[in-house]
Backbone as CSV, one residue per row, in Angstrom:
resi,resn,N_x,N_y,N_z,CA_x,CA_y,CA_z,C_x,C_y,C_z
1,UNK,0.822,-1.205,0.000,0.000,0.000,0.000,0.863,1.265,0.000
2,UNK,2.036,1.218,0.712,2.864,2.400,0.842,3.972,2.458,-0.218
3,UNK,4.029,1.483,-1.102,5.106,1.458,-2.085,4.825,2.459,-3.192
4,UNK,5.870,2.724,-4.014,5.744,3.649,-5.127,5.332,2.955,-6.413
5,UNK,5.064,1.665,-6.375,4.656,0.958,-7.568,3.306,1.477,-8.033
6,UNK,3.119,1.627,-9.359,1.888,2.215,-9.874,0.657,1.415,-9.471
7,UNK,-0.281,2.074,-8.829,-1.599,1.531,-8.549,-2.502,2.711,-8.223
8,UNK,-3.784,2.494,-8.301,-4.711,3.605,-8.143,-5.372,3.583,-6.763
9,UNK,-5.562,4.772,-6.209,-6.311,4.950,-4.973,-7.374,6.007,-5.233
10,UNK,-8.479,5.877,-4.536,-9.623,6.747,-4.782,-10.038,7.414,-3.464
11,UNK,-9.783,8.719,-3.381,-10.107,9.478,-2.169,-11.508,10.060,-2.295
12,UNK,-12.390,9.699,-1.363,-13.761,10.209,-1.351,-13.876,11.228,-0.219
13,UNK,-14.117,12.484,-0.580,-14.225,13.564,0.398,-15.661,13.730,0.868
14,UNK,-16.605,13.730,-0.068,-18.024,13.857,0.258,-18.752,12.666,-0.330
15,UNK,-19.331,11.832,0.505,-20.043,10.633,0.074,-20.501,9.853,1.290
16,UNK,-21.101,8.701,1.059,-21.590,7.891,2.172,-20.449,7.212,2.921
17,UNK,-19.402,6.817,2.198,-18.233,6.160,2.811,-17.001,7.012,2.549
18,UNK,-16.803,8.020,3.366,-15.661,8.914,3.201,-14.376,8.184,3.565
19,UNK,-13.352,8.335,2.727,-12.078,7.690,2.999,-11.348,7.346,1.723
20,UNK,-10.325,6.524,1.838,-9.503,6.119,0.695,-9.912,4.715,0.280
21,UNK,-10.332,4.556,-0.958,-10.785,3.277,-1.475,-9.730,2.689,-2.406
22,UNK,-9.680,1.353,-2.452,-8.729,0.672,-3.324,-9.302,0.456,-4.726
23,UNK,-10.607,0.400,-4.845,-11.238,0.101,-6.128,-12.166,1.238,-6.529
24,UNK,-12.195,1.506,-7.826,-13.020,2.591,-8.347,-14.501,2.309,-8.131
25,UNK,-14.910,1.041,-8.314,-16.321,0.689,-8.114,-16.764,0.990,-6.689
26,UNK,-15.871,0.733,-5.730,-16.192,1.008,-4.338,-16.376,2.500,-4.107
27,UNK,-15.498,3.304,-4.720,-15.595,4.755,-4.563,-16.886,5.283,-5.185
28,UNK,-17.216,4.785,-6.367,-18.427,5.249,-7.046,-19.683,4.861,-6.278
29,UNK,-19.689,3.649,-5.726,-20.867,3.208,-4.981,-21.020,3.998,-3.685
30,UNK,-19.919,4.513,-3.164,-19.994,5.272,-1.906,-20.576,6.663,-2.110
31,UNK,-20.696,7.105,-3.370,-21.235,8.436,-3.623,-22.722,8.491,-3.326
32,UNK,-23.397,7.333,-3.431,-24.799,7.238,-3.051,-25.664,8.257,-3.766
33,UNK,-26.573,8.865,-3.028,-27.488,9.840,-3.609,-27.066,11.273,-3.376
34,UNK,-25.773,11.487,-3.084,-25.323,12.842,-2.828,-25.422,13.685,-4.098
35,UNK,-26.035,14.853,-3.992,-26.164,15.729,-5.149,-24.820,16.339,-5.534
36,UNK,-23.941,16.547,-4.553,-22.633,17.135,-4.821,-21.534,16.305,-4.174
37,UNK,-21.288,15.090,-4.685,-20.186,14.290,-4.133,-18.840,14.854,-4.565
38,UNK,-17.798,14.426,-3.901,-16.451,14.873,-4.251,-15.486,13.710,-4.074
39,UNK,-14.737,13.376,-5.147,-13.761,12.303,-5.058,-12.678,12.529,-6.103
40,UNK,-11.583,11.790,-5.984,-10.512,11.918,-6.964,-9.696,10.638,-7.051
41,UNK,-9.294,10.288,-8.261,-8.417,9.137,-8.498,-6.970,9.609,-8.413
42,UNK,-6.153,8.903,-7.601,-4.777,9.321,-7.359,-3.825,8.140,-7.507
43,UNK,-2.567,8.403,-7.881,-1.640,7.308,-8.211,-1.040,6.600,-7.003
44,UNK,-0.932,7.271,-5.838,-0.318,6.645,-4.670,-1.185,6.877,-3.434
45,UNK,-0.938,6.054,-2.414,-1.659,6.216,-1.156,-1.359,7.560,-0.515
46,UNK,-0.090,8.000,-0.600,0.295,9.253,0.033,-0.416,10.430,-0.621
47,UNK,-0.549,10.390,-1.949,-1.287,11.455,-2.634,-2.742,11.479,-2.170
48,UNK,-3.322,10.282,-2.042,-4.714,10.198,-1.598,-4.858,10.710,-0.172
49,UNK,-3.895,10.371,0.696,-3.947,10.812,2.078,-3.815,12.335,2.175
50,UNK,-2.895,12.903,1.392,-2.735,14.357,1.384,-4.007,15.035,0.889
51,UNK,-4.635,14.432,-0.114,-5.879,14.977,-0.655,-6.983,14.963,0.396
52,UNK,-7.019,13.901,1.230,-8.006,13.825,2.300,-7.732,14.893,3.363
53,UNK,-6.447,15.119,3.662,-6.078,16.076,4.716,-6.537,17.486,4.362
54,UNK,-6.375,17.871,3.092,-6.765,19.225,2.688,-8.221,19.302,2.268
55,UNK,-8.964,18.179,2.451,-10.402,18.123,2.153,-10.721,18.521,0.716
56,UNK,-9.848,18.087,-0.203,-10.118,18.310,-1.616,-9.753,19.684,-2.130
57,UNK,-9.168,20.525,-1.290,-8.773,21.874,-1.724,-7.358,21.784,-2.274
58,UNK,-7.248,21.673,-3.587,-5.949,21.362,-4.193,-4.944,22.491,-4.036
59,UNK,-5.432,23.730,-3.801,-4.495,24.837,-3.609,-3.631,24.640,-2.358
60,UNK,-4.124,23.829,-1.412,-3.386,23.609,-0.167,-2.417,22.438,-0.254
61,UNK,-2.431,21.711,-1.352,-1.567,20.538,-1.465,-0.091,20.902,-1.456
62,UNK,0.254,22.109,-1.895,1.655,22.518,-1.906,2.208,22.634,-0.494
63,UNK,1.323,22.777,0.504,1.780,22.899,1.882,1.950,21.552,2.569
64,UNK,1.544,20.463,1.902,1.593,19.143,2.525,2.815,18.388,2.018
65,UNK,3.793,18.058,2.883,4.920,17.228,2.445,4.449,15.812,2.182
66,UNK,4.769,15.263,1.007,4.313,13.932,0.631,5.414,12.916,0.905
67,UNK,5.155,11.890,1.726,6.192,10.913,2.073,6.638,10.098,0.860
68,UNK,7.884,9.699,0.884,8.470,8.826,-0.127,8.911,7.557,0.564
69,UNK,8.398,6.396,0.117,8.692,5.130,0.795,9.896,4.473,0.132
70,UNK,10.933,4.222,0.935,12.124,3.527,0.435,12.517,2.484,1.460
71,UNK,12.199,1.231,1.158,12.511,0.164,2.085,11.764,0.355,3.387
72,UNK,12.502,0.445,4.508,11.879,0.615,5.815,11.913,2.068,6.276
73,UNK,12.336,2.993,5.369,12.465,4.395,5.753,11.432,5.232,5.013
74,UNK,10.873,6.194,5.718,9.922,7.118,5.120,10.525,8.514,5.171
75,UNK,10.570,9.174,4.022,11.090,10.528,3.929,9.974,11.434,3.451
76,UNK,10.049,12.706,3.844,9.067,13.676,3.409,9.625,14.442,2.221
77,UNK,8.906,14.355,1.097,9.333,15.031,-0.126,8.444,16.237,-0.352
78,UNK,9.049,17.406,-0.547,8.265,18.613,-0.780,7.460,18.459,-2.047
79,UNK,6.213,18.929,-2.006,5.347,18.815,-3.172,5.801,19.739,-4.278
80,UNK,6.489,20.828,-3.939,6.954,21.786,-4.930,8.441,21.557,-5.163
81,UNK,8.818,21.274,-6.415,10.213,20.947,-6.737,11.112,22.177,-6.730
82,UNK,10.547,23.384,-6.556,11.377,24.582,-6.575,12.366,24.599,-5.419
83,UNK,11.989,23.930,-4.283,12.914,23.859,-3.155,14.161,23.077,-3.510
84,UNK,13.997,22.019,-4.333,15.147,21.226,-4.735,16.039,22.019,-5.674
85,UNK,15.418,22.790,-6.570,16.186,23.552,-7.543,16.994,24.660,-6.857
86,UNK,16.499,25.159,-5.726,17.205,26.234,-5.042,18.291,25.721,-4.110
87,UNK,18.465,24.376,-4.093,19.534,23.806,-3.301,19.147,23.458,-1.886
88,UNK,17.865,23.589,-1.546,17.421,23.264,-0.195,17.099,21.791,-0.126
89,UNK,17.678,21.084,0.836,17.417,19.664,1.000,16.080,19.494,1.692
90,UNK,15.073,19.018,0.933,13.723,18.899,1.485,13.411,17.479,1.907
91,UNK,14.418,16.582,1.878,14.194,15.209,2.328,14.587,15.103,3.791
92,UNK,13.581,15.012,4.663,13.833,15.035,6.097,13.300,13.757,6.723
93,UNK,14.180,12.835,7.171,13.680,11.637,7.866,12.965,12.059,9.146
94,UNK,11.791,11.527,9.350,11.013,11.885,10.532,9.940,10.850,10.773
95,UNK,9.457,10.803,11.975,8.343,9.915,12.301,7.049,10.684,12.439
96,UNK,7.157,12.030,12.465,5.972,12.869,12.555,6.039,13.921,11.466
97,UNK,4.875,14.416,10.981,4.892,15.469,9.967,5.610,16.702,10.483
98,UNK,6.392,17.329,9.597,7.124,18.531,9.957,6.324,19.731,9.502
99,UNK,6.000,20.627,10.434,5.217,21.809,10.085,6.095,22.757,9.297
100,UNK,5.626,23.166,8.139,6.387,24.090,7.309,6.115,25.515,7.775
101,UNK,7.127,26.361,7.643,6.954,27.755,8.047,6.038,28.453,7.067
102,UNK,5.246,29.392,7.570,4.304,30.107,6.729,4.824,31.498,6.450
103,UNK,4.502,32.011,5.308,4.867,33.366,4.938,3.621,34.088,4.474
104,UNK,3.803,35.358,4.119,2.650,36.128,3.680,2.079,35.599,2.382
105,UNK,2.910,34.950,1.572,2.450,34.441,0.278,1.939,33.028,0.367
106,UNK,2.081,32.385,1.529,1.680,30.990,1.661,0.289,30.911,2.240
107,UNK,-0.658,30.244,1.544,-2.009,30.126,2.101,-2.013,29.308,3.374
108,UNK,-2.739,29.767,4.376,-2.817,29.082,5.658,-4.015,28.163,5.686
109,UNK,-3.833,26.861,6.014,-4.973,25.944,6.083,-6.004,26.460,7.075
110,UNK,-7.262,26.311,6.725,-8.347,26.744,7.590,-8.933,28.076,7.172
111,UNK,-8.187,28.865,6.343,-8.706,30.128,5.865,-9.329,29.902,4.497
112,UNK,-10.624,30.232,4.312,-11.275,29.991,3.023,-10.533,30.672,1.902
113,UNK,-10.356,29.958,0.801,-9.659,30.477,-0.359,-10.670,31.026,-1.350
114,UNK,-10.446,32.230,-1.834,-11.361,32.826,-2.799,-11.147,32.188,-4.157
115,UNK,-12.180,31.594,-4.706,-12.078,30.904,-5.975,-12.452,31.837,-7.106
116,UNK,-11.845,31.609,-8.252,-12.187,32.392,-9.422,-13.516,31.937,-9.975
117,UNK,-14.033,32.707,-10.928,-15.325,32.358,-11.529,-15.241,31.033,-12.251
118,UNK,-14.091,30.759,-12.881,-13.944,29.485,-13.591,-13.968,28.316,-12.629
119,UNK,-13.337,28.481,-11.453,-13.323,27.407,-10.472,-14.710,27.165,-9.916
120,UNK,-15.490,28.222,-9.779,-16.821,28.073,-9.218,-17.795,27.465,-10.208
121,UNK,-17.463,27.505,-11.491,-18.353,26.981,-12.511,-17.873,25.657,-13.075
122,UNK,-17.197,24.872,-12.246,-16.710,23.565,-12.674,-17.890,22.658,-12.953
123,UNK,-17.741,21.799,-13.951,-18.844,20.918,-14.328,-19.098,19.880,-13.262
124,UNK,-20.308,19.373,-13.217,-20.665,18.349,-12.237,-19.869,17.091,-12.499
125,UNK,-19.383,16.468,-11.448,-18.494,15.323,-11.558,-19.162,14.130,-12.208
126,UNK,-18.446,13.436,-13.070,-18.907,12.187,-13.654,-17.954,11.087,-13.258
127,UNK,-18.434,9.844,-13.286,-17.609,8.725,-12.853,-16.415,8.485,-13.759
128,UNK,-16.465,8.941,-15.016,-15.373,8.685,-15.938,-14.259,9.718,-15.823
129,UNK,-14.510,10.796,-15.095,-13.517,11.849,-14.966,-12.718,11.642,-13.688
130,UNK,-11.416,11.340,-13.779,-10.642,11.066,-12.569,-10.302,12.301,-11.767
131,UNK,-10.445,13.497,-12.363,-10.093,14.705,-11.629,-11.250,15.173,-10.776
132,UNK,-10.913,15.883,-9.726,-11.939,16.331,-8.791,-12.760,17.446,-9.400
133,UNK,-14.066,17.395,-9.247,-14.942,18.496,-9.598,-16.043,18.594,-8.568
134,UNK,-16.594,19.764,-8.460,-17.652,20.015,-7.494,-18.884,20.488,-8.250
135,UNK,-19.974,20.660,-7.521,-21.211,21.113,-8.135,-21.048,22.485,-8.747
136,UNK,-21.790,22.751,-9.813,-21.696,24.022,-10.502,-22.091,25.167,-9.588
137,UNK,-21.294,26.243,-9.612,-21.612,27.413,-8.823,-21.267,27.304,-7.355
138,UNK,-20.485,26.294,-6.978,-20.160,26.076,-5.570,-18.669,26.221,-5.356
139,UNK,-18.274,27.080,-4.432,-16.858,27.218,-4.101,-16.391,25.979,-3.357
140,UNK,-15.150,25.521,-3.602,-14.691,24.266,-3.000,-14.385,24.359,-1.511
141,UNK,-14.489,25.499,-0.889,-14.189,25.618,0.535,-15.107,26.663,1.150
142,UNK,-15.631,26.428,2.342,-15.499,25.208,3.124,-16.525,24.155,2.716
143,UNK,-16.348,22.903,3.207,-17.285,21.841,2.885,-18.443,21.914,3.876
144,UNK,-19.515,22.579,3.490,-20.706,22.708,4.321,-21.900,22.320,3.468
145,UNK,-22.709,21.406,3.951,-23.868,20.998,3.182,-24.985,20.548,4.103
146,UNK,-26.203,20.583,3.595,-27.357,20.136,4.358,-27.847,18.825,3.781
147,UNK,-28.465,18.013,4.636,-28.941,16.698,4.229,-30.445,16.698,4.006
148,UNK,-30.879,15.809,3.132,-32.281,15.441,3.016,-32.349,13.982,3.442
149,UNK,-33.131,13.670,4.480,-33.023,12.387,5.151,-34.373,11.688,5.260
150,UNK,-34.353,10.373,5.053,-35.489,9.521,5.374,-35.157,8.764,6.652
151,UNK,-36.039,7.869,7.059,-35.748,7.083,8.258,-34.566,6.154,8.048
152,UNK,-34.307,5.763,6.801,-33.239,4.797,6.523,-31.884,5.453,6.308
153,UNK,-31.848,6.581,5.620,-30.534,7.129,5.280,-30.683,8.527,4.701
154,UNK,-29.527,9.138,4.443,-29.484,10.410,3.728,-29.690,10.120,2.243
155,UNK,-30.646,10.786,1.623,-30.938,10.541,0.212,-30.409,11.658,-0.684
156,UNK,-30.012,12.769,-0.079,-29.511,13.883,-0.882,-28.682,14.787,0.002
157,UNK,-27.676,15.429,-0.607,-26.835,16.360,0.125,-26.652,17.606,-0.727
158,UNK,-26.888,18.762,-0.146,-26.848,20.012,-0.903,-25.833,20.966,-0.293
159,UNK,-25.120,21.700,-1.156,-24.151,22.687,-0.702,-24.808,24.053,-0.523
160,UNK,-26.056,24.033,-0.139,-26.756,25.281,0.105,-27.858,25.006,1.115
161,UNK,-28.337,26.040,1.753,-29.392,25.871,2.745,-30.729,25.708,2.042
162,UNK,-31.418,24.629,2.315,-32.734,24.395,1.732,-33.797,24.593,2.802
163,UNK,-34.855,25.271,2.428,-35.921,25.556,3.373,-36.664,24.275,3.731
164,UNK,-36.868,24.078,5.006,-37.594,22.910,5.510,-39.072,23.241,5.600
165,UNK,-39.916,22.353,5.072,-41.358,22.568,5.112,-41.880,22.162,6.485
166,UNK,-42.439,23.093,7.194,-42.941,22.814,8.540,-44.130,21.864,8.489
167,UNK,-44.247,20.972,9.450,-45.388,20.050,9.496,-46.671,20.803,9.830
168,UNK,-47.844,20.201,9.590,-49.118,20.837,9.969,-49.138,21.161,11.462
169,UNK,-49.984,22.102,11.819,-50.028,22.572,13.213,-50.324,21.440,14.180
170,UNK,-51.259,20.556,13.804,-51.605,19.442,14.703,-50.407,18.529,14.934
171,UNK,-49.662,18.270,13.876,-48.463,17.431,13.997,-47.395,18.120,14.829
172,UNK,-47.220,19.415,14.607,-46.216,20.167,15.359,-46.535,20.191,16.841
173,UNK,-47.834,20.236,17.186,-48.225,20.233,18.597,-47.836,18.913,19.268
174,UNK,-47.986,17.803,18.526,-47.612,16.495,19.076,-46.099,16.389,19.226
175,UNK,-45.379,16.876,18.223,-43.916,16.781,18.239,-43.316,17.622,19.360
176,UNK,-43.827,18.809,19.513,-43.220,19.728,20.469,-42.088,20.519,19.826
177,UNK,-41.724,21.607,20.475,-40.730,22.516,19.904,-39.386,21.828,19.686
178,UNK,-38.943,21.049,20.658,-37.601,20.447,20.587,-37.523,19.388,19.487
179,UNK,-38.532,18.544,19.369,-38.517,17.504,18.341,-38.624,18.112,16.952
180,UNK,-39.460,19.143,16.809,-39.581,19.816,15.507,-38.237,20.393,15.079
181,UNK,-37.546,21.039,16.020,-36.246,21.642,15.698,-35.223,20.574,15.337
182,UNK,-35.245,19.456,16.040,-34.310,18.370,15.750,-34.548,17.804,14.344
183,UNK,-35.795,17.520,14.020,-36.126,16.946,12.710,-35.835,17.945,11.594
184,UNK,-36.058,19.221,11.869,-35.758,20.251,10.873,-34.258,20.351,10.633
185,UNK,-33.493,20.368,11.718,-32.033,20.492,11.596,-31.428,19.335,10.820
186,UNK,-31.985,18.127,11.002,-31.438,16.954,10.335,-32.087,16.679,8.987
187,UNK,-33.004,17.530,8.561,-33.521,17.461,7.205,-34.470,16.322,6.913
188,UNK,-35.227,15.847,7.891,-36.153,14.740,7.652,-37.298,15.181,6.744
189,UNK,-37.606,14.351,5.757,-38.699,14.650,4.832,-40.035,14.516,5.565
190,UNK,-41.083,15.127,4.998,-42.378,15.163,5.678,-42.985,13.777,5.872
191,UNK,-42.766,12.872,4.921,-43.302,11.519,5.076,-42.679,10.815,6.273
192,UNK,-41.374,11.058,6.513,-40.702,10.469,7.671,-41.242,11.071,8.965
193,UNK,-41.469,12.384,8.958,-42.010,13.051,10.150,-43.393,12.493,10.473
194,UNK,-44.215,12.316,9.429,-45.565,11.778,9.643,-45.511,10.366,10.215
195,UNK,-44.562,9.556,9.738,-44.416,8.190,10.255,-43.993,8.206,11.716
196,UNK,-43.073,9.093,12.066,-42.608,9.199,13.458,-43.766,9.557,14.385
197,UNK,-44.586,10.511,13.956,-45.722,10.929,14.775,-46.736,9.791,14.912
198,UNK,-46.981,9.082,13.812,-47.942,7.977,13.838,-47.500,6.885,14.810
199,UNK,-46.218,6.528,14.752,-45.711,5.484,15.649,-45.728,5.969,17.097
200,UNK,-45.440,7.236,17.301,-45.465,7.785,18.658,-46.874,7.701,19.255
201,UNK,-47.872,8.011,18.442,-49.254,8.018,18.942,-49.776,6.607,19.235
202,UNK,-49.177,5.592,18.635,-49.641,4.215,18.840,-48.728,3.405,19.754
203,UNK,-47.675,4.058,20.287,-46.724,3.351,21.154,-47.118,3.524,22.612
204,UNK,-46.910,2.463,23.394,-47.243,2.483,24.815,-46.030,2.773,25.694
205,UNK,-44.850,2.693,25.106,-43.636,2.943,25.881,-42.526,3.394,24.944
206,UNK,-41.429,3.858,25.539,-40.293,4.282,24.728,-39.684,3.115,23.957
207,UNK,-39.755,1.894,24.531,-39.238,0.724,23.833,-40.069,0.432,22.574
208,UNK,-41.400,0.515,22.715,-42.270,0.308,21.556,-41.961,1.327,20.469
209,UNK,-41.808,2.561,20.863,-41.547,3.647,19.910,-40.221,3.450,19.189
210,UNK,-39.156,3.226,19.958,-37.822,3.086,19.360,-37.738,1.850,18.466
211,UNK,-38.309,0.721,18.929,-38.252,-0.508,18.125,-39.102,-0.387,16.872
212,UNK,-40.231,0.331,16.970,-41.053,0.531,15.778,-40.326,1.316,14.701
213,UNK,-39.579,2.333,15.112,-38.800,3.118,14.148,-37.607,2.328,13.639
214,UNK,-37.044,1.484,14.496,-35.906,0.658,14.076,-36.292,-0.275,12.931
215,UNK,-37.510,-0.788,12.964,-37.972,-1.668,11.889,-38.040,-0.947,10.550
216,UNK,-38.130,0.376,10.600,-38.184,1.174,9.372,-36.823,1.737,8.987
217,UNK,-35.802,1.421,9.782,-34.452,1.813,9.402,-33.785,2.834,10.292
218,UNK,-34.511,3.416,11.249,-33.903,4.429,12.118,-33.043,3.757,13.190
219,UNK,-31.860,4.302,13.490,-31.032,3.726,14.558,-31.782,3.711,15.895
220,UNK,-31.551,2.660,16.680,-32.262,2.488,17.939,-32.013,3.661,18.888
221,UNK,-30.763,4.101,18.991,-30.431,5.195,19.907,-31.152,6.475,19.522
222,UNK,-31.297,6.711,18.232,-31.985,7.921,17.787,-33.480,7.841,18.098
223,UNK,-34.045,6.633,18.041,-35.448,6.455,18.411,-35.691,6.813,19.865
224,UNK,-34.812,6.341,20.756,-34.931,6.691,22.168,-34.764,8.195,22.377
225,UNK,-33.826,8.781,21.637,-33.586,10.222,21.775,-34.818,11.018,21.342
226,UNK,-35.457,10.596,20.254,-36.667,11.283,19.801,-37.776,11.179,20.847
227,UNK,-37.876,10.024,21.487,-38.892,9.851,22.531,-38.677,10.868,23.660
228,UNK,-37.423,11.051,24.041,-37.123,12.004,25.101,-37.455,13.437,24.660
229,UNK,-37.211,13.739,23.378,-37.546,15.072,22.873,-39.059,15.297,22.888
230,UNK,-39.806,14.243,22.533,-41.266,14.349,22.584,-41.742,14.703,23.994
231,UNK,-41.065,14.180,24.988,-41.565,14.254,26.361,-40.835,15.283,27.222
232,UNK,-40.109,16.183,26.601,-39.447,17.243,27.368,-40.487,18.240,27.906
């Protein structure tokens, strides 16, 4: 995995299974129903790991030293070859990442980078394109998105705030302020909210309520938590 022999790694930044995948099919299947997934095909594990660290913001990759595997020794190789050309030895044996000094011209991780109009209008990613792309009109930093959720899973992810449709007054009265806010924050669709209320009204205990929702795909712990919100 750490060798320099050619093989492909697939870094998934936004998807159902975030991480580094060994197979392209696995990476594609992990994208699920996300409206704006983000992934990239990379030649080495270290490249994929660096890509994960900067959360897909390629402008920050120059600040990440990429390890070079040689036998039992790991060296940090500067991503920018200009250091080598200037005579600076950038190969530093170490067991921990070495923090590079920052200057006024060096972008600092954590500070949003202003993208150009061309970067913001990147085409929507396709499975055949190995390079990273994001949704049209979306700046690549920071990674903030809202979910659209059913009882079973997240069915959609958006890089913008979507208005939540409030339940009918009678339903909202049963839910209570805290449960309504929780379901709104987590983006539950109205059909899921209606099912939760229906099961709550027919349950005799918190165990009945939580287990009833579990049969429909909701995690057991979340079912108990919703019961407590109902009864605050």
